[in-house]
C-alpha positions in Angstrom: -18.4 -35.3 1.7 -15.6 -37.9 1.3 -14.1 -35.8 -1.5 -14.2 -32.7 0.6 -12.6 -34.5 3.5 -9.9 -35.9 1.2 -9.1 -32.5 -0.3 -8.9 -31.1 3.2 -6.4 -33.7 4.3 -4.4 -33.3 1.1 -4.3 -29.5 1.7 -3.1 -30.0 5.3 -0.5 -32.5 4.3 0.8 -30.2 1.5 1.0 -27.3 4.0 2.9 -29.5 6.4 5.4 -30.6 3.8 5.8 -27.1 2.4 6.4 -25.7 5.9 9.1 -28.3 6.6 10.8 -27.7 3.2 10.7 -24.0 3.8 12.4 -24.2 7.1 15.2 -26.3 5.7 15.6 -24.0 2.7 15.7 -20.9 5.0 18.4 -22.4 7.1 20.4 -23.4 4.0 20.1 -19.8 2.7 21.7 -18.6 5.9 24.8 -20.6 5.1 25.1 -19.6 1.4 26.8 -16.4 0.2 30.1 -14.7 -0.6 31.1 -15.4 3.0 30.2 -19.1 3.4 29.3 -20.3 6.9 29.6 -23.8 8.2 26.7 -25.6 9.9 28.4 -25.8 13.3 29.4 -22.1 13.1 25.9 -21.0 12.2 24.4 -23.0 15.0 26.9 -21.5 17.5 25.9 -18.0 16.5 22.2 -18.7 16.5 22.3 -20.4 19.9 24.6 -17.7 21.4 27.4 -20.1 22.2 29.9 -17.8 20.6 31.7 -17.5 17.2 33.9 -15.1 15.4 32.8 -11.5 15.2 32.7 -11.6 11.4 30.5 -14.7 11.3 28.1 -13.1 13.8 27.9 -9.9 11.9 27.3 -11.7 8.6 24.6 -14.0 10.0 22.7 -11.7 12.3 23.0 -8.3 10.7 23.0 -9.2 7.0 21.7 -12.7 6.1 19.0 -13.2 8.8 17.1 -10.0 8.0 17.5 -10.7 4.3 16.2 -14.2 4.6 13.3 -13.0 6.7 12.5 -10.3 4.2 12.5 -12.7 1.3 10.1 -15.0 3.1 7.8 -12.1 4.0 7.8 -10.5 0.5 7.3 -13.8 -1.3 4.5 -15.0 1.0 2.7 -11.6 0.8 2.9 -11.3 -3.0 1.7 -14.8 -3.6 -1.1 -14.5 -1.1 -2.2 -11.2 -2.7 -2.1 -12.9 -6.1 -4.3 -15.7 -5.0 -6.8 -13.2 -3.6 -7.0 -11.2 -6.8 -7.3 -14.3 -9.0 -10.1 -15.6 -6.9 -11.8 -12.2 -6.7 -11.7 -11.5 -10.4 -12.1 -15.1 -11.4 -9.2 -14.8 -13.8 -5.9 -16.7 -13.7 -4.1 -13.8 -15.5 -4.6 -11.4 -12.6 -1.6 -10.3 -10.5 -1.3 -8.1 -7.4 -0.6 -5.0 -9.6 -3.9 -5.3 -11.5 -5.3 -2.3 -9.6 -2.2 -0.2 -9.9 -0.8 -0.8 -6.5 2.7 -1.7 -7.7 2.8 1.3 -10.1 1.6 3.6 -7.4 4.1 2.3 -4.9 6.9 2.6 -7.5 5.9 6.3 -8.2 5.9 7.1 -4.4 9.4 5.5 -3.9 10.8 7.1 -7.1 9.6 10.5 -5.8 11.3 9.9 -2.5 14.6 9.0 -4.3 14.2 12.0 -6.6 13.8 14.3 -3.5 16.9 12.6 -1.9 14.9 11.6 1.2 16.1 9.0 3.7 15.3 5.4 3.3 12.4 5.4 5.8 10.7 8.3 4.0 11.1 6.5 0.7 9.4 3.4 2.0 6.6 5.5 3.5 6.1 7.2 0.2 6.1 3.9 -1.6 3.4 2.5 0.8 1.3 5.7 0.5 1.7 5.7 -3.3 0.4 2.1 -3.5 -2.6 2.9 -1.2 -3.3 6.1 -3.1 -3.4 4.4 -6.5 -5.9 1.8 -5.3 -8.0 4.5 -3.7 -8.1 6.4 -6.9 -9.1 3.2 -8.8 -11.9 2.7 -6.3 -13.0 6.3 -6.7 -13.1 6.0 -10.5 -14.9 2.7 -10.3 -17.5 4.2 -8.0 -18.1 7.2 -10.3 -18.9 4.8 -13.2 -22.3 3.5 -12.4 -22.9 1.4 -15.5 -21.4 -1.8 -16.7 -19.8 -4.7 -15.0 -18.2 -3.7 -11.7 -15.3 -6.1 -12.0 -14.5 -4.9 -15.5 -14.7 -1.3 -14.5 -12.2 -1.9 -11.6 -9.8 -3.6 -13.9 -10.0 -0.9 -16.6 -9.6 1.8 -13.9 -6.5 0.0 -12.6 -5.0 -0.1 -16.0 -5.6 3.6 -16.5 -4.2 4.6 -13.1 -1.2 2.3 -13.5 -0.5 3.9 -16.9 -0.6 7.4 -15.3 1.7 6.3 -12.5 4.1 4.8 -15.0 4.1 7.9 -17.0 4.9 10.0 -13.9 7.6 7.6 -12.9 9.2 7.9 -16.4 9.1 11.7 -16.1 10.9 11.6 -12.8 13.5 9.3 -14.4 14.1 11.8 -17.1 14.5 14.7 -14.6 16.7 12.7 -12.2 20.4 13.1 -11.8 21.8 10.5 -14.3 24.9 9.8 -12.1 23.3 9.4 -8.7 19.5 9.3 -8.6 18.8 7.5 -11.9 20.8 4.3 -11.1 19.1 4.1 -7.6 15.7 4.6 -9.2 16.3 1.9 -11.9 17.7 -0.6 -9.3 14.7 0.0 -7.0 12.2 -0.5 -9.8 13.7 -3.8 -10.6 13.4 -5.0 -7.0 16.1 -5.9 -4.5 16.7 -6.9 -0.9 20.4 -5.9 -0.9 20.1 -3.1 1.6 17.3 -4.5 3.8 17.7 -4.4 7.6 15.8 -5.8 10.5 14.4 -2.3 11.2 12.8 -2.3 7.7 10.7 -5.4 8.6 9.3 -3.9 11.9 6.6 -1.8 10.1 6.0 -4.1 7.2 5.4 -7.4 9.1 2.5 -6.1 11.2 0.8 -4.6 8.1 1.1 -7.9 6.3 -0.3 -9.8 9.3 -3.1 -7.3 9.6 -4.0 -7.9 5.9 -3.8 -11.7 6.1 -5.9 -12.2 9.3 -9.2 -11.1 7.7 -8.5 -13.1 4.6 -8.0 -16.2 6.7 -11.1 -15.6 8.8 -13.2 -15.0 5.6 -11.6 -17.7 3.5 -14.9 -19.7 3.1 -16.9 -16.6 2.1 -14.1 -15.5 -0.3 -14.3 -18.9 -1.9 -18.0 -18.2 -2.8 -16.9 -15.1 -4.8 -15.5 -17.4 -7.5 -19.1 -18.4 -8.2 -20.2 -14.9 -9.2 -22.1 -12.2 -7.5 -25.6 -13.6 -8.0 -24.6 -17.0 -6.7 -22.9 -15.4 -3.7 -26.0 -13.4 -2.8 -28.1 -16.5 -3.1 -25.8 -18.1 -0.5 -26.1 -15.1 1.8 -22.8 -13.4 1.0 -22.7 -9.7 0.4 -20.4 -9.7 -2.7 -19.8 -6.0 -2.9 -18.7 -5.6 0.8 -16.6 -8.7 0.7 -14.9 -7.7 -2.5 -14.0 -4.3 -0.9 -12.5 -6.1 2.2 -10.4 -8.4 0.0 -9.2 -5.5 -2.1 -8.2 -3.5 1.0 -6.4 -6.4 2.6 -4.6 -7.5 -0.6 -3.6 -3.9 -1.3 -2.2 -3.4 2.2 -0.2 -6.6 1.9 1.2 -5.7 -1.6 2.0 -2.1 -0.8 3.8 -2.9 2.4 6.3 -5.4 0.8 6.7 -3.4 -2.4 7.8 -0.4 -0.2 10.5 -2.7 1.2 11.7 -4.7 -1.8 10.7 -2.6 -4.8 8.7 -3.8 -7.7 9.0 -7.6 -8.0 6.9 -9.1 -10.7 5.6 -12.6 -11.6 5.5 -13.9 -8.1 1.8 -13.1 -7.5 0.9 -14.3 -11.0 2.7 -17.7 -11.3 2.9 -19.0 -7.7 -0.9 -19.2 -7.2 -1.0 -21.3 -10.3 1.4 -23.8 -8.8 -0.4 -23.8 -5.5 -3.7 -24.4 -7.3 -2.2 -27.4 -9.1 -1.1 -28.9 -5.8 -4.0 -28.3 -3.4 -6.9 -27.3 -5.8 -8.9 -24.1 -6.1 -10.4 -24.0 -2.6 -9.4 -20.7 -1.2 -9.0 -22.1 2.4 -6.3 -24.4 1.1 -5.0 -22.2 -1.7 -4.1 -19.2 0.5 -1.6 -21.0 2.9 -0.2 -23.0 0.1 0.4 -20.0 -2.1 2.0 -18.1 0.8 4.4 -21.0 1.6 5.3 -21.5 -2.0 5.8 -17.8 -2.6 8.0 -17.5 0.5 10.2 -20.4 -0.8 10.3 -19.1 -4.3 11.4 -15.7 -3.2 14.0 -17.2 -0.9 15.5 -19.2 -3.7 15.5 -16.2 -6.1 17.1 -13.9 -3.6 19.7 -16.5 -2.7 20.5 -16.8 -6.4 20.5 -13.1 -6.8 23.3 -12.6 -4.2 25.4 -15.6 -5.3 25.1 -15.9 -9.1 27.7 -13.1 -9.7 29.9 -10.6 -7.8 27.4 -7.9 -8.6 23.9 -8.0 -7.1 21.3 -9.1 -9.6 17.9 -7.4 -9.3 15.1 -9.7 -8.2 12.7 -8.6 -11.0 15.1 -9.9 -13.7 15.3 -13.4 -12.1 11.6 -13.7 -11.4 10.9 -12.7 -15.0 13.4 -15.2 -16.4 11.9 -18.0 -14.4 8.2 -16.9 -14.4 7.7 -16.0 -18.1 8.7 -19.4 -19.5 6.7 -21.2 -16.8 3.6 -19.1 -17.6 4.0 -19.8 -21.3 4.1 -23.5 -20.5 0.9 -23.1 -18.5 -0.8 -21.4 -21.4 0.4 -24.1 -23.8 -1.2 -26.8 -21.7 -4.5 -25.1 -22.1 -5.9 -26.4 -18.9 -8.3 -24.5 -16.6 -7.8 -26.4 -13.4 -7.9 -23.2 -11.3 -11.7 -23.0 -10.9 
């Protein structure tokens, strides 16, 4: 009991510190960019006390939506990664394990190939992610033998491979001077063109996916023990697993439709959160979301300041995430469960 109380206090303290650091980092990101802003000038714009028209445009129309989008995308991907790793009891699992990222990528690439407006591209990306996971669930339901978790993972690999093949075909058929660069840049992930209007449909979907996960956090924690142990504790593992998959898929598909395919966040960040607050899902979920938001904020700030040209997010997350994950493997520790 004393150990549980100590871990609970440690988790609450970590969440408080992470929240404070995240607020400071977000405000700092508003000041950094090709058009630097001073602290007094930014506060004047945010409080409505007046400033130059250029500073107001840069801060309110460009940086504020982009900072908000990076926080939303990072928190969503990290939270989804924590859910999948707990669900499948595997630290190597990421949000695209069931093909949601590949399906969303295929939908968005199809929209770009058809020269549709941005809103339609995002809707197709969201629908593609949901459709891929629905296909995975259908295939897994059709296979009535074997381990259910293993069948889900294998079905996700197959559907992801098919979606990747279809995406490659569209890249071959696309206009090499107009559509192909846009497709390539989107698949690498970017928040360069994000606007406040893009967050209006995404934020409620992310919130709708997170609320059930928060309410069911203690039951989800039981899933890490296995199906038989969960049933012994009165938890219907199959139904709960379906709820977690639906919620995590909604979260992932909604942000992938806005930012493109951004890898490594949902794989690495839950590891760091688990090292800080432990494996308990009630503490892990908020810690992963806060760390993911801060990580994506730092990566996006670096992407728009490291050079004159915009650097895709997927490149930077891979450059940072891959060596860190290799370090985790080299340590050989299994502190996640």
